[in-house]
SERO-103385 format. One line per field, with one value per atom (N, C-alpha, C, O): atom name; residue number from 1; z, x, y. Coordinates in Angstrom, 2 decimals. Each point is the difference from the previous one (the first is absolute). Example, Ala and Ser with C-alpha at 12.3 -4.5 7.8 and 13.67 -1.06 7.14 Angstrom:
BEGIN
atom <- c(N  CA  C  O  N  CA  C  O)
seq <- c(1  1  1  1  2  2  2  2)
c3 <- c(7.80  0.00  0.00  0.66  -1.38  0.06  0.73  0.17)
c1 <- c(13.19  -0.89  0.90  1.04  -1.39  0.82  -0.77  0.51)
c2 <- c(-5.69  1.19  1.20  -0.02  1.07  1.19  1.09  1.11)
***
This chain:
BEGIN
atom <- c(N  CA  C  O  N  CA  C  O  N  CA  C  O  N  CA  C  O  N  CA  C  O  N  CA  C  O  N  CA  C  O  N  CA  C  O  N  CA  C  O  N  CA  C  O  N  CA  C  O  N  CA  C  O  N  CA  C  O  N  CA  C  O  N  CA  C  O  N  CA  C  O  N  CA  C  O  N  CA  C  O  N  CA  C  O  N  CA  C  O  N  CA  C  O  N  CA  C  O  N  CA  C  O  N  CA  C  O  N  CA  C  O  N  CA  C  O  N  CA  C  O  N  CA  C  O  N  CA  C  O  N  CA  C  O  N  CA  C  O  N  CA  C  O  N  CA  C  O  N  CA  C  O  N  CA  C  O  N  CA  C  O  N  CA  C  O  N  CA  C  O  N  CA  C  O  N  CA  C  O  N  CA  C  O  N  CA  C  O  N  CA  C  O  N  CA  C  O  N  CA  C  O  N  CA  C  O  N  CA  C  O  N  CA  C  O  N  CA  C  O  N  CA  C  O  N  CA  C  O  N  CA  C  O  N  CA  C  O  N  CA  C  O  N  CA  C  O  N  CA  C  O  N  CA  C  O  N  CA  C  O  N  CA  C  O  N  CA  C  O  N  CA  C  O  N  CA  C  O  N  CA  C  O  N  CA  C  O  N  CA  C  O  N  CA  C  O  N  CA  C  O  N  CA  C  O  N  CA  C  O  N  CA  C  O  N  CA  C  O  N  CA  C  O  N  CA  C  O  N  CA  C  O  N  CA  C  O  N  CA  C  O  N  CA  C  O  N  CA  C  O  N  CA  C  O  N  CA  C  O  N  CA  C  O  N  CA  C  O  N  CA  C  O  N  CA  C  O  N  CA  C  O  N  CA  C  O  N  CA  C  O  N  CA  C  O  N  CA  C  O  N  CA  C  O  N  CA  C  O  N  CA  C  O  N  CA  C  O  N  CA  C  O  N  CA  C  O  N  CA  C  O  N  CA  C  O  N  CA  C  O  N  CA  C  O  N  CA  C  O  N  CA  C  O  N  CA  C  O  N  CA  C  O  N  CA  C  O  N  CA  C  O  N  CA  C  O  N  CA  C  O  N  CA  C  O  N  CA  C  O  N  CA  C  O  N  CA  C  O  N  CA  C  O  N  CA  C  O  N  CA  C  O  N  CA  C  O  N  CA  C  O  N  CA  C  O  N  CA  C  O  N  CA  C  O  N  CA  C  O  N  CA  C  O  N  CA  C  O  N  CA  C  O  N  CA  C  O  N  CA  C  O  N  CA  C  O  N  CA  C  O  N  CA  C  O)
seq <- c(1  1  1  1  2  2  2  2  3  3  3  3  4  4  4  4  5  5  5  5  6  6  6  6  7  7  7  7  8  8  8  8  9  9  9  9  10  10  10  10  11  11  11  11  12  12  12  12  13  13  13  13  14  14  14  14  15  15  15  15  16  16  16  16  17  17  17  17  18  18  18  18  19  19  19  19  20  20  20  20  21  21  21  21  22  22  22  22  23  23  23  23  24  24  24  24  25  25  25  25  26  26  26  26  27  27  27  27  28  28  28  28  29  29  29  29  30  30  30  30  31  31  31  31  32  32  32  32  33  33  33  33  34  34  34  34  35  35  35  35  36  36  36  36  37  37  37  37  38  38  38  38  39  39  39  39  40  40  40  40  41  41  41  41  42  42  42  42  43  43  43  43  44  44  44  44  45  45  45  45  46  46  46  46  47  47  47  47  48  48  48  48  49  49  49  49  50  50  50  50  51  51  51  51  52  52  52  52  53  53  53  53  54  54  54  54  55  55  55  55  56  56  56  56  57  57  57  57  58  58  58  58  59  59  59  59  60  60  60  60  61  61  61  61  62  62  62  62  63  63  63  63  64  64  64  64  65  65  65  65  66  66  66  66  67  67  67  67  68  68  68  68  69  69  69  69  70  70  70  70  71  71  71  71  72  72  72  72  73  73  73  73  74  74  74  74  75  75  75  75  76  76  76  76  77  77  77  77  78  78  78  78  79  79  79  79  80  80  80  80  81  81  81  81  82  82  82  82  83  83  83  83  84  84  84  84  85  85  85  85  86  86  86  86  87  87  87  87  88  88  88  88  89  89  89  89  90  90  90  90  91  91  91  91  92  92  92  92  93  93  93  93  94  94  94  94  95  95  95  95  96  96  96  96  97  97  97  97  98  98  98  98  99  99  99  99  100  100  100  100  101  101  101  101  102  102  102  102  103  103  103  103  104  104  104  104  105  105  105  105  106  106  106  106  107  107  107  107  108  108  108  108  109  109  109  109  110  110  110  110  111  111  111  111  112  112  112  112  113  113  113  113  114  114  114  114  115  115  115  115  116  116  116  116  117  117  117  117  118  118  118  118  119  119  119  119  120  120  120  120  121  121  121  121  122  122  122  122  123  123  123  123  124  124  124  124  125  125  125  125  126  126  126  126  127  127  127  127  128  128  128  128)
c3 <- c(34.50  -1.04  0.54  1.19  -1.78  0.91  -0.96  0.42  -1.41  -0.74  -0.71  0.19  -0.79  -0.30  -1.45  -0.75  0.31  -1.61  -0.40  0.47  -1.19  -0.49  -1.35  -1.07  1.18  -1.43  -0.31  0.80  -1.87  -0.28  -1.03  -0.89  1.03  -1.10  0.30  0.93  -2.13  0.13  0.16  -0.12  0.40  -0.06  -0.48  0.82  -1.91  -0.56  0.30  -0.53  1.39  0.48  1.40  0.68  -0.26  1.38  -0.34  -0.59  1.04  -0.01  1.42  1.08  -1.03  0.88  0.12  -1.09  2.08  0.51  0.69  1.05  -1.35  0.76  0.69  -0.73  2.03  0.53  0.61  0.75  -0.93  0.74  0.71  -0.53  1.85  0.75  1.14  0.76  -0.60  1.32  -0.44  -0.85  1.55  -0.03  1.18  0.94  -0.92  1.01  -0.20  -1.19  1.91  -0.19  -0.81  0.13  -1.23  -0.82  -1.58  -0.39  -0.16  -1.44  0.14  -0.83  1.64  -0.23  0.20  -0.46  1.08  0.31  -1.51  -0.73  0.52  -0.88  -1.61  -0.87  1.06  -1.40  -0.01  -1.07  2.08  0.17  -0.19  -0.66  1.28  -0.51  -1.44  -0.58  0.32  -1.62  -0.88  -0.95  1.08  -0.49  0.21  -0.96  2.15  0.20  -0.83  -0.68  0.74  -0.86  -1.57  -0.84  0.57  -1.59  -0.45  -1.08  2.10  -0.30  0.12  -0.64  1.47  0.06  -1.17  -0.33  -0.14  -1.33  -1.25  -0.82  0.85  -1.24  0.60  -0.75  1.87  0.28  0.08  -0.64  1.62  0.47  0.93  0.90  -0.85  1.13  0.80  1.02  -1.53  0.75  0.11  -0.93  2.28  0.38  1.08  1.07  -1.48  1.10  0.40  -0.81  1.90  0.42  0.40  0.78  -1.25  0.24  1.08  -0.30  1.53  1.03  0.35  1.20  -1.75  0.15  0.40  1.01  -1.86  -0.08  0.74  -0.02  0.60  0.89  1.36  0.84  -0.58  1.45  0.98  1.09  -1.18  1.00  -0.45  -1.00  1.85  -0.33  1.55  1.11  -1.32  1.07  0.18  -0.73  1.64  -0.13  -1.17  -0.37  -0.35  -1.37  -0.88  -0.70  0.55  -0.97  0.32  -0.92  2.21  0.31  -0.74  -0.80  1.37  -0.66  -1.46  -0.45  -0.21  -1.18  -0.90  -0.94  1.63  -0.20  0.34  -0.80  1.89  0.25  -1.03  -0.52  0.27  -1.10  -1.33  -0.72  0.21  -1.27  0.16  -0.93  2.27  0.07  -0.12  -1.09  1.46  0.17  -1.26  -0.35  -0.24  -1.38  -0.86  -0.64  0.51  -0.96  0.44  -0.94  2.13  0.82  -0.52  -0.48  0.67  -0.25  -1.73  -0.46  -0.03  -1.66  -0.52  -1.18  2.28  -0.32  -0.08  -0.21  0.35  -0.06  1.25  1.03  -1.16  1.10  -0.04  -1.04  2.42  0.00  0.83  0.65  -0.64  0.67  0.19  -1.01  1.99  0.27  0.13  0.37  -0.67  0.27  -0.10  -0.57  1.26  0.48  0.82  -0.44  1.64  1.03  0.53  -0.10  0.70  0.81  1.53  0.33  0.49  1.43  0.63  0.77  -0.99  0.52  -0.28  0.83  -2.46  -0.31  0.45  0.27  -0.17  0.37  1.53  0.41  0.33  1.35  -0.10  0.67  -1.40  0.14  -0.14  0.74  -2.00  -0.62  1.17  0.25  0.37  1.38  1.03  0.41  -0.03  1.11  -0.56  0.88  -1.77  -0.53  -0.58  -0.43  0.49  -0.10  -1.61  -0.48  -0.11  -1.57  -0.54  -1.09  1.68  -0.37  -0.30  -0.74  1.53  -0.04  -1.23  -0.39  -0.09  -1.36  -1.11  -0.77  0.41  -1.09  0.02  1.00  -2.15  -0.55  -0.11  -0.59  1.20  0.12  -0.17  0.78  -1.88  -0.46  0.18  -0.05  0.25  0.13  -1.35  -0.09  -1.12  -1.30  -1.11  0.26  -1.44  -1.12  -0.45  -0.19  -0.07  -0.31  0.61  -0.72  2.03  1.07  -0.17  -0.05  -0.04  -0.08  -1.45  -0.06  -0.76  -1.51  0.14  -0.14  0.44  0.35  0.61  -0.39  1.35  0.97  -0.61  0.48  -1.62  -0.72  -0.61  -0.35  0.26  -0.53  0.99  -0.60  1.90  0.88  1.05  0.64  -0.37  0.78  1.32  0.18  0.89  1.05  1.10  -0.33  1.46  1.22  0.55  0.54  -0.74  0.35  -0.95  0.55  -1.64  -0.87  0.74  0.23  -0.03  0.66  1.33  0.25  0.42  1.48  -0.49  0.54  -1.38  -0.32  -0.68  -0.17  -0.18  -0.32  1.09  -0.05  1.17  1.17  0.71  0.82  -1.19  0.37  -0.74  0.65  -1.86  -1.15  0.39  -0.75)
c1 <- c(-56.02  0.93  1.07  0.26  0.38  1.01  1.19  0.94  -0.82  1.22  0.44  -0.77  1.57  0.60  -0.02  0.67  -1.49  0.15  0.92  -0.29  1.17  0.97  -0.21  -0.01  -0.14  -0.20  1.27  0.38  0.23  1.26  -0.37  -0.82  1.53  -0.09  1.25  0.80  -0.90  1.45  -0.48  -1.12  2.29  -0.10  1.68  0.90  -0.69  1.28  0.99  -0.14  1.14  0.73  -0.08  0.93  -2.43  -0.23  -1.09  -1.02  1.32  -0.92  -1.09  0.60  -1.83  -1.17  -0.60  -0.34  0.12  -0.64  -1.12  0.25  -1.58  -1.12  -0.33  -0.38  0.47  -0.36  -1.27  -0.32  -0.54  -1.37  0.06  0.32  -0.73  -0.10  0.50  -0.07  0.83  0.82  1.30  0.25  0.61  1.65  0.36  0.55  -0.82  0.15  0.58  0.15  0.20  0.61  -0.72  -1.22  2.05  -0.78  -0.37  0.85  -1.87  -0.20  0.43  0.88  -1.13  -0.02  1.46  0.35  0.67  1.29  0.72  0.74  -1.10  0.37  0.22  0.86  -2.32  -0.51  1.07  0.53  -0.27  0.58  1.88  0.80  -0.47  0.96  0.60  1.02  -2.22  0.39  -0.05  0.79  -1.41  -0.34  1.35  0.48  0.18  1.44  1.03  0.84  -0.90  1.01  -0.32  0.89  -1.91  -0.18  0.40  0.53  -0.87  0.52  1.66  0.59  -0.03  1.54  0.56  1.18  -1.75  0.41  0.03  0.91  -2.01  -0.21  0.99  0.05  0.64  0.89  -0.78  0.25  -1.35  -0.81  0.62  0.50  -0.36  0.70  -0.60  0.56  -1.92  -0.84  -1.21  -0.53  0.06  -1.19  -0.78  0.48  -1.95  -0.74  -1.27  -0.82  0.79  -1.30  -1.06  0.25  -1.43  -1.21  -0.76  -0.56  0.54  -0.65  -1.29  -0.25  -0.47  -1.23  -0.99  -0.70  0.75  -0.83  0.36  -0.59  1.62  0.43  -0.67  0.23  -0.89  -0.90  0.50  -0.54  1.77  1.01  1.12  0.17  0.78  1.25  0.50  -0.12  0.54  0.80  1.81  0.74  -0.37  1.45  0.67  1.01  -1.70  0.59  -0.10  1.00  -1.98  -0.20  1.10  0.51  -0.31  1.11  1.14  0.66  -0.56  1.38  0.20  1.14  -2.03  -0.14  0.51  0.79  -1.59  0.27  1.52  0.60  0.13  1.42  0.79  1.03  -1.69  1.11  -0.14  0.98  -1.94  -0.33  0.82  0.73  -0.72  0.81  1.23  0.36  0.50  1.28  0.73  1.17  -2.26  0.35  0.21  1.05  -1.82  -0.26  1.22  0.62  -0.25  0.70  1.61  0.75  -0.44  1.07  0.58  1.13  -2.19  0.07  0.11  -0.07  0.25  -0.09  -1.61  -0.15  -0.89  -1.26  -0.48  0.67  -1.94  -0.96  -1.12  -0.57  -0.01  -1.51  -0.71  0.73  -1.80  -0.56  -1.34  -0.39  -0.72  -1.23  -0.72  0.52  -1.98  -0.67  -1.49  -0.32  -0.50  -1.31  -0.22  -0.73  1.34  0.00  -1.17  -0.51  -0.13  -1.20  0.59  1.14  -1.99  0.24  0.53  0.94  -1.44  0.61  1.41  0.90  -0.77  1.22  0.96  1.15  -1.40  0.88  0.44  1.15  -2.21  0.41  1.09  1.03  -1.25  0.87  1.40  0.96  -1.06  1.45  0.80  1.21  -2.07  0.60  0.62  1.16  -2.04  -0.02  1.54  0.83  -0.63  0.89  1.35  0.98  -1.09  1.05  0.25  1.11  -1.98  0.40  -0.26  0.48  -1.11  -0.12  1.17  0.09  0.93  1.31  0.84  1.09  -1.81  0.92  -0.69  0.60  -2.11  -0.65  -0.46  -0.35  0.40  -0.50  -1.55  -0.39  -0.31  -1.70  -0.53  0.33  -1.30  -0.40  -1.56  -0.61  -0.11  -1.55  -0.73  -1.02  1.79  -0.86  1.31  1.18  -1.66  0.67  0.77  1.19  -1.59  0.43  1.33  0.99  -0.93  1.03  1.24  1.19  -1.89  0.90  1.05  1.22  -2.02  0.71  1.24  1.22  -1.96  1.27  0.72  1.11  -1.04  1.12  1.18  1.10  -1.22  1.01  1.09  1.12  -1.61  0.91  1.25  0.97  -0.74  0.88  0.12  -0.97  2.37  0.07  -0.56  -0.03  -0.48  -0.80  1.04  1.02  -1.23  0.68  -0.11  0.93  -2.06  -0.32  1.11  0.48  -0.26  0.54  1.78  0.58  -0.15  1.09  -0.01  0.94  -1.85  -0.14  -0.19  0.77  -1.60  -0.16  1.37  0.01  1.00  1.51  0.66  0.81  -1.18  0.82  -0.74  0.67  -1.97  -0.59  0.62  0.30  -0.04  0.52  1.13  0.57)
c2 <- c(-78.68  -0.23  -0.89  0.19  -1.10  -0.64  -0.07  -0.68  1.15  0.25  1.26  0.94  -0.75  1.24  0.17  -0.72  1.73  0.37  1.36  1.10  -1.23  0.68  0.66  -0.62  1.78  0.76  0.81  0.86  -1.09  0.97  1.05  -0.25  1.60  0.79  0.96  -0.04  1.02  0.62  1.59  0.49  0.08  1.68  0.21  -0.16  0.44  -0.07  -1.18  -1.10  1.39  -1.01  -0.39  -0.42  0.65  -0.81  -0.85  0.35  -1.57  -0.94  0.00  -0.11  0.19  -0.01  -1.29  -0.46  -0.25  -1.05  0.36  0.59  -0.79  0.33  -1.26  -0.92  0.68  -1.13  -0.12  0.92  -1.94  -0.10  -1.56  -1.06  1.31  -1.35  0.17  0.97  -2.42  -0.22  -0.39  -0.85  1.58  -0.55  -0.72  0.58  -1.86  -1.06  -1.35  -0.24  -0.64  -0.97  -0.74  -0.12  -0.55  -0.93  1.05  0.80  -0.95  0.55  1.20  0.21  0.89  1.43  0.29  1.09  -1.87  0.42  -0.70  0.65  -1.91  -0.56  0.64  -0.10  0.91  0.67  1.29  0.27  0.40  1.45  -0.57  0.66  -1.78  -0.57  0.04  0.38  -0.99  -0.65  1.46  -0.01  0.98  1.23  0.69  0.59  -0.61  0.96  -0.87  0.57  -1.92  -0.68  0.14  -0.13  0.33  0.36  1.37  0.25  0.70  1.25  0.25  0.87  -1.69  0.34  -1.01  0.15  -0.92  -0.71  1.08  0.10  0.62  0.88  1.25  0.98  -0.90  1.08  1.30  1.02  -1.21  1.20  0.65  -0.68  2.06  0.33  1.13  0.39  0.27  0.72  -0.75  -0.60  0.67  -0.91  0.61  0.38  -0.30  0.37  -0.91  -0.43  0.25  -0.93  0.90  0.91  -1.08  0.44  -0.81  -1.06  1.56  -1.02  0.63  -0.10  0.60  0.67  -1.24  0.00  -0.94  -1.08  -1.37  -1.08  1.45  -1.13  -0.18  0.87  -1.72  -0.14  -0.58  0.19  -1.13  -0.47  -0.43  -0.70  1.18  -0.73  -0.72  0.54  -1.56  -0.89  0.03  0.65  -1.33  0.04  -0.22  0.60  -1.67  -0.70  1.13  0.17  0.68  0.81  1.40  0.64  -0.36  0.76  -0.26  0.67  -2.05  -0.53  -0.08  -0.06  0.05  0.04  1.28  0.05  0.99  1.51  0.24  0.72  -1.22  0.27  -0.63  0.45  -1.63  -0.98  0.73  -0.15  0.90  0.76  1.09  0.32  0.48  1.35  -0.70  0.42  -1.18  -0.65  -0.35  0.16  -0.70  -0.58  1.16  0.00  0.96  1.10  1.02  0.50  -0.18  0.71  -0.33  0.86  -2.19  -0.62  0.27  0.12  -0.11  -0.02  1.61  0.37  0.41  1.47  0.59  1.20  -1.95  0.48  0.55  0.00  0.52  0.23  -0.43  -0.32  0.25  -0.67  1.18  0.74  -0.56  1.28  -0.24  -0.59  0.78  -0.22  1.06  1.06  -1.18  1.16  -0.62  -1.05  1.94  -0.11  -1.22  -0.89  0.79  -0.88  0.13  1.12  -2.03  -0.12  0.35  -0.33  0.98  -0.01  -1.01  0.18  -1.40  -1.18  -0.16  -0.05  -0.04  -0.21  1.11  -0.36  1.40  1.03  -0.22  0.16  -0.53  -0.43  -1.26  0.04  -0.98  -1.00  0.41  -0.23  0.98  0.53  0.83  -0.10  0.88  0.63  -1.06  0.10  -1.12  -0.87  -0.82  -0.21  -0.06  -0.64  0.71  -0.61  1.91  0.99  -0.12  0.18  -0.42  0.02  1.42  0.29  0.49  1.44  0.79  0.99  -1.67  0.73  -0.53  0.41  -1.36  -0.75  0.40  0.75  -1.20  0.37  1.49  0.63  -0.22  1.56  -0.47  -1.01  1.85  -0.25  1.20  0.90  -0.64  0.94  0.08  -1.07  2.24  -0.13  -0.28  -0.68  1.38  -0.38  -0.28  0.21  -0.68  -0.32  1.06  -0.27  1.54  1.19  0.23  0.17  -0.15  0.15  -0.96  0.33  -1.96  -0.94  0.40  0.14  -0.06  0.05  1.18  -0.13  1.24  1.31  -0.48  0.34  -1.12  -0.27  -0.54  0.27  -1.10  -0.72  1.00  -0.36  1.68  1.16  0.15  0.47  -0.73  0.02  -0.88  -0.40  0.02  -1.11  0.60  1.22  -2.26  0.53  -0.35  -0.59  0.89  0.05  -1.51  -0.59  0.13  -1.35  -1.14  -0.99  1.25  -0.69  -0.13  -1.05  2.21  0.18  -0.91  -0.75  0.85  -0.40  -1.68  -0.79  0.31  -1.46  -0.54  -1.22  1.85  -0.46  -0.49  -0.93  1.63  -0.28  -1.50  -0.64  0.21  -1.26  -1.06  -1.01  1.03  -0.96  -0.59  -0.79)
***
């Protein structure tokens, strides 16, 4: 699979994007960028990305995740991740992004996390 399929669903005020495929230079990054843009235009403030079915992320894909995070954060929103593969988790560790992104093992934990401001959000404020 060389592209990225994005399925959008909702849980109350939280938008959940189920991603499947690769987030890499080209189509995958462009598709994710467009999804973030459309969500921002709609004024979405709480976004979860399900990365369970993401088989590959390159530096361009990481850049899109950071860009989406920054866009939402600047407008008062939050972007959180869940179901990272072992490889994606290692990539986030190597790049230091686990200190920025809130990452959860499962969807239930991720949804519950929106009820309180995380320490990572406070830390991320210093990066912007």
